[in-house]
N, C-alpha and C positions, 0 to 999 in steps of 0.2 A: 650251838644255837640254844636259846632259851625261849620257851613258849608260854610262860606263866599267864600273862595277860590274855593271850590268844585263847588259851583253854578256858579261862574264867568267862570271857565274853561268849564263847561258843556254847558253853553250858546254859547260860541265860537265854541265848538266841533260840535254843530249841523250845523254850516256853512261849516264844513270840511268833515263830515262823516254822511251819512243818518242814523238817529236814534241816533247819538252821541255814537256809539259803534259798535262792530262787532258780538255781540250775542244778539238776541232778548230777551232772558230770563234774561239778565242783564240790560235791558233798563229801563229808568226812569218811563215808564208806568207800570212797574212790581213792583215798590217799592213805599213806602210813599214819598211824595215830600220832607218832612223834614227827610232827611237821607243822607249819603255820596253818592255823585254822581261820584266821581273820587277817586280811590285808589292809594296809594303810594308804599307800600311794605308790605311784610308778613314774619313771622318767626314762625315756629312751629305751634301752634294752634291759633296764633294771626295775625291780620293785622291792618294797619294804613291807614287813608285817607290823602289827600293832606293838610288838615288843622291840621294834627297831632293827630286826635282822634284815640284812640286805641280800638279795639274790639276783643272779643272772636269770632273767625271765625268758625262757624259750616257749612257754605256754601262751603268753599274751592274751590273758582273759580266756575266752573260748574261741581262739583264733580270730579275734575281732580287730586286730591291728595289722597294718601293712607298712606303716611308716615308723611305728613305735609309740610308746606311751608319751602323752603330753606333747604332741607335735605342735610346734609354734605356728606353722603356716595354717594348719587346719583349725587350731584353736582361735587364731585371729580372725579367720573367715567367719567362724561361728559367733564370736563376740561382736563383730561389725554387723552381722545379720540380726542379732538379738536387739541391737539398738533401734532397729526399725520395726520391732515387734515380732512375735513368734507365730501368730496365726491371725486369720482375717475372716470376715463375714462372707466374703466371696473368695474364689480362688486367687491366690497370690501370684505375683509375677515370677517368683522363683519356681513355682510349679511348672509354668510354661518353659522357663529357661532350662530347668533340669530335664524336662521331657525332651526338649530339642537337643540338649547336650548328649543324652544317652542314646537317642535314636541315631544321631549322627556318628557317635562313637562305635556303635555295634551294628555291623552290616546285616546281621540276621534278625534284627529287631525293628519292626515297623511301628509298633505302638508300645507304650509302657503304662504301668500303673504302680504306684508307690505304696509301700507298707512300712512297718516298723521293725519286723523281725522275719526270720525265714519261714516260720509256720504260716504267717499271713499269706505270703505269696505262693507257697506250694499248695495251700488249701484253695486259693483262688484259681490256680492253674487247673486243679482237679475239677472244680465246678465248671470252668469254661469248657474243658474237654468233654464232660458229660453233656453239657448244653449243646455243644457243637455237633457231637456225634449221635446224640440221642441214646447212648449206650450207658450201661450201669457199672461195669467192673473196672477196677484199677489194678494194674500190674506193677508191683514194686520189686526192686532188686534186692534179693535175699542178703547179699554180702554187705549192703550199705546200711549203717546202723540207725540212722535217724532222718526222718523226712518232715515230721510235723508233731505238734502237741495235740492235734485234733483227732477225733475218734476214728476217722478213716484209716489213719496209720497206727495209732496206739492200740486199736483193736487187733492188730496183727502181731502184737508183742505178747510175751508172757505176763506183762504188767497191765492187763486189760480189764481190771476190776472197774465197774462203773460204765463200761461200754456195752451197748445193746448188741445182741446177737445179730439183729437185722442189719447193723452197720458192719459187723465183723465179716459177714459172708461175702461182701463185695470186694474185699481186698485180697488178692492172690499174689504169688511170688514166682519170679524167674531167677535164673543164675547168671551172673556176669561171665562173659566169655564163653557162654554155652548157648549158641543160637538155637540148638534143638530144644532147649527148655522153653524158649519163647515160642517156637513153633508148636510145641505141645500145649502151651497155654492157650494159644489162639484156636487150636483144634478142640480143646476141652470146653472153651467158652465161645462158640462160634457166634459172630455178630453181637457179642456182649462186651468186648473190651473197649472201653472208652479211651484209655491211655496207658502208656508205660512210662514210669518215672525212675530215673537213676542218676547217680553222679557219673558223668562221662569218664572221668579218670579219678582214681584213688591211689591204689598201690599196684594194681594189675595192668599189664599191657593188653590193650584190646585186640591185639593180633596174636595173643598167646605166646609172645616172645619171651626172652630174646632168641630162643633156639628155633623158632618157627622160620621156615625158609623165606617167607614173605618179609618177615621182620629183618632178617639178615640182609636182604637185598635193598630194603627201602627205609628202614627206621634209623634215624640218626640221633646220637646223644641220648638214647633211651626214650625218645619221643616217637610214638608210633605214627606212621604216615597212613592216610586213608587209602583204602584199596579193597579189592574184592574179598581178601582174607580178613579184613578188619571187622571185628565184632560190631562196632558202632555203625559201620557202613551197611552191614547186613541188617542191623536193627532198623536203620532208616528205611531201607528198601521194604522190609516186612511191614512196617507201620504204614507206609504209603500204599502198599498193595492191599492191606486189610482195612484201610480207613481208620487207623488208630492214631491218636495224637501222641507224638513223641515229646516228652518233657525232659529237658536236661536240668537237673538240680545243681547249679554252680555256686551254691551258697558258700562252699568251702574252696573249691578248685578255681572258681572264677576270680580274675585279677591275679591270683598267685601263679597259675600256670602261664597265663597270658592276659594282658590287660583287657582284651575283648572276650576273654573266655576260651575254654578248651574248644568250643565249637569253631571259633575263628582259627585257632592254632591247627586244628585238624581238617578244617574246611568241611564240616558236617553240620548241616542246619537242622536243629530241632524245630518243632512247631511252636513250642513255648519254652521259656527259660527263666530261671530264677537266680537272682544274685542277692547277697547280703553280707553279713559278718564284716570282713575287712574293707568293704567297698566305701565305708565312711569313717575308717580309722577309729573305731570304738564308739562312735555315736550311733544312735538308733535309726536305721534306714535299711529298707530292702526294696527290691525291684522285681516286678514281673514284666516280662517282655515277650513279644512274639509276632506271629503273622497277623496282619490286619483283619483278615476274614474271621479269625477266632476272637481276637482281642475286642473288636468293635461290638461284640455281643453285649458287653458291659456298658455300652454307650447309648445315645439317644438318636443317632443318625441312621437307623436301620428300621425295617418293618418286621423283623423276626421277634420271637419271644424275648422279653427283657431278662437279663442276668444281673442279679444283685452282686456287684463286683467291688469288693474292698471299699466300702463307704465308711471310712474311719476318720474321726475328728482329727487325730494326730498324724495322719498320713501327709497332711498339708503343712505340718509344723516346719517352719523355715530352718530350724537348726540342723535336722538331718539332711535336708536338701543342700544346704550350704556346705556341710561337712563332706558329703559325697562328691560334689563337684570339685571342691578344693583338694580332696584326697587324690582323685584321678588325675587332675592337672599336675599335682606334685609328683605323682608316680611317672607321668609322661616326662616331666622335666628332668627327673633324676634317673630315668631308665631303671626303675625299681625291679622290674621283672628279671632283667639280666643279673642284677645284684643278688636277688634271692636264689636264682639257679646256681650262681657261682659259690655263694656262701654254703648252700646246702651240699654241693658237691664236695667241698673241703671238709665239711662237718662229717659227712658219711665216710670219706676216705680216712680221716683221723680216727673215727670211731672203730672202723674195721681193723685198722692197723693196731690200735690199742687192744682190742678184744683178742686178736690173734697173738699178740705179744704176751698177754696174760694167760692165754689158753682157755678162754671162755666163749670163743666164737660160735660154738654150737648151742649156747644157752643165752647169750646176750647179743641180739641181732639188731641191725638197723635196716629197714626195708623201705620201699617206695621210691618215687621219683625224687630227684635232687631238690626240687623246689618244695617238696611236701613229704619229707621223710618221717619215719615212725620207729621208735625203739620198742622192741619186744623182748621180754624175758620168757624163755620157753623151755620145755623139756628137750631132750636131745633130738627127738623126732619132729620138733617144730611146733608142738602144741603149747598154747599160752599157759603159763604157770603163775597163777595169782600170788602164791606165797613168795616165789622168787622175785617177782615184780615188786612186791611190797618191800622185801628186804633190800633190794637194790636201790630203790628210790629213797628209802629211809636214809641210806648212807649218802647218796648224792645230794639230797636236800640239806643234810647236816653240814655239807661242805659248800653250801651257798649257791646251789643251782636247782632251779625249778624247771623240770623238763618232762612233765607227764605226757605231753604231746609236743610236737615241734612246729612252731609258727615263726618262720624266719621273716624278719622285717628289715627295713632299710637301716634301722638303728643297730642291728646285729652286724658286727664286723669281726675281723680277725683278732681284734683286741679282746674280745670275749672268749677266745679259744683257750688261752692258758688256764684260766680258772675253770672253764667248762671241762676240759680234758683232765684236769687234776681231780675234779669231783667224780668224773666218770671212772677214772683210774681207781679211786677209793671204792666206788661201788662195785666195780668188776673184781677187785681183789677180795672184797667181802664175799661175793657170791662164789668165787673160787674156793675160798676157805670153807664156807658152810656146805658147799657141795661135797668137798673132800671129807668133811666131818659128818656129813649125813644128817644135819640138823636144820634144814631150811625152815621148817615150820616153827622152830623156836628161836629164830635169828632176828626177830623184830618184835617190837612191843605192839600189843593189841591184836586185832584180827587182820587177816589178809584182805586186800581189796576185793570187792564183790561186783558182779555185773549189775548195771542199772536195771536191766530187764530181768527181774525175778519176781516170783509170785508173793513171797513173804520176806520180811526183813531178815 
């Protein structure tokens, strides 16, 4: 792989845009130095950089695709919509049609409000929760890395420069799969917790499985069933008991685990829920939905205090609305959810077989649910190892595979496996060698990948 043009543009990019990009997780400090810095285009399961190098793309932007790059059905829906204009002086018919479509699709959603990204709708959910309860504090899940670009969340991270202390004090944390940590929070802030927000599923089983007795008896295919031992069930009960709004952030897991969300799959109803990313296959669209008694506070048909709720010029843009409806309809037609679970299962099985064959299974792991797996390079005791991660991915990328995180789409099939596993084999052989030689820190160019949440560069 050659990256001459990529490096040249990236250097100039830093003079124009802080960080040379618009998403921290895509930044050059998150990837090996020897890798593509600037991308050109994508199609299906593949993408190309500005130097013409081609990759199997498992990252798919920032998990924003469910059908794959450049999907013809979604693109055509957008093009036809654009011909009728993209915005209007009063609400457009697509706003009504999309609202009707999503409330009928999702049994747990009475009303919806649209945004353009995940931060829009999670921030709106927080505001609604505070208005509905009259309480101040927000409980966020410690293990889940990102909820919003706004100060209520950023203030809780090490990268909180510019956030007022008065904002920081109201966001507190609980632990996933630890109901006692939630109980402790509710005791520490009696009658002050407006809401709890978390991703309902990520990598952990909410019944602490698979060795948990409840999990053994009830959970099938790695998917946890609701029940009294289920963390999410207990969370729902605690929130109801204490008058706390339960918010499921399904920006990542929604659609991917189940077309109607994890809440539908597990039959656990939050009070508010957010969807985004792949819901519109790469186009800008997000959704806040929930119970009418809370959502209607942002409307004009009640006599309570008014809530300023997502009044955005571009929320009514027809492109995102058309893309979202076309994406979901195509997912239904193709049974995309089943496809994603199947491909993910095969990918995990192949990865584990390869790691064991090479003898690096204690250092190169794949975790998570079949539909949403994640590769981790770790020390032998399971702690994330940034230098090993960088060395591994430098090699994998050089053999034509971008897999910083795994976003399985309908475009990913078994045809992508030979090249993917060949690249993974090269990466695993490399880390086996550098582990044996004891020179992990010198086995790649540049610096090791760094956490986004850090105080200084």
